[in-house]
Structures are given as structure tokens and as C-alpha cells.
C-alpha positions in Angstrom: -18.3 5.1 3.5 -19.3 2.7 0.8 -18.1 -0.8 0.5 -15.7 0.0 -2.4 -13.9 2.7 -0.4 -13.7 0.6 2.7 -12.3 -2.3 0.7 -9.6 -0.2 -1.0 -8.6 1.4 2.3 -8.4 -2.1 4.0 -6.3 -3.4 1.1 -4.0 -0.4 1.4 -3.5 -1.0 5.1 -2.8 -4.6 4.5 -0.3 -3.8 1.7 1.5 -1.3 3.9 1.8 -3.9 6.7 3.1 -6.5 4.3 5.6 -4.1 2.8 6.8 -3.2 6.3 7.3 -6.9 7.2 9.1 -7.5 3.9 11.5 -4.6 4.6 12.1 -5.7 8.1 12.9 -9.3 7.0 15.2 -8.0 4.3 13.2 -9.7 1.5 14.0 -7.2 -1.3 11.9 -9.1 -3.9 8.8 -9.3 -1.7 9.3 -5.6 -0.8 9.2 -4.7 -4.5 6.1 -6.8 -5.1 4.3 -5.2 -2.1 5.4 -1.7 -3.1 4.0 -2.3 -6.6 0.7 -3.5 -5.1 0.6 -0.4 -2.8 1.3 1.9 -5.7 -1.5 0.3 -7.8 -4.0 0.6 -4.9 -3.1 4.2 -4.3 -3.5 5.0 -8.0 -6.9 3.2 -8.0 -8.0 5.2 -4.9 -6.9 8.5 -6.5 -8.8 7.6 -9.7 -12.0 7.2 -7.6 -11.5 10.3 -5.5 -10.6 8.4 -2.3 -8.4 10.6 -0.1 -5.5 9.0 1.6 -3.0 10.1 4.2 0.4 11.1 2.7 2.5 8.0 2.1 5.4 7.5 4.5 8.8 7.6 2.7 10.1 4.2 1.7 13.3 3.2 3.4 15.9 1.1 1.6 16.2 -2.5 2.9 
């Protein structure tokens, strides 16, 4: 695995964790920000042929 792929995967894991924490705390604004970041990272990964596990469905806060 190259550094770019490893970096994207790490950033996705971090964004998923941050989104989960935002949802748990009820911070709707932060959850939207984190979801946008996660969507952008997943799009970037797809554009570069990086395979990801299917995204877990997002639950409403």
C-alpha cells in the first residue's frame, strides 16, 4: 500500500470516528461538517481506485 492510499484510509477512519462522536453528542452542525468531509474523502478514494468497505448507513441525530 502506498503512502497516498494509507493516508486517505486513515483520514476516512478519523472522519468516521469524528462523525460518530458528533452524532453521539447531538452536535448536528459538527455532524454535517464531518459527513461532508467523509463524503469528499470517499469521492477522492473512488477517483483514485481505492476500494472501501461499504459505508454504514447514517443515523439521524
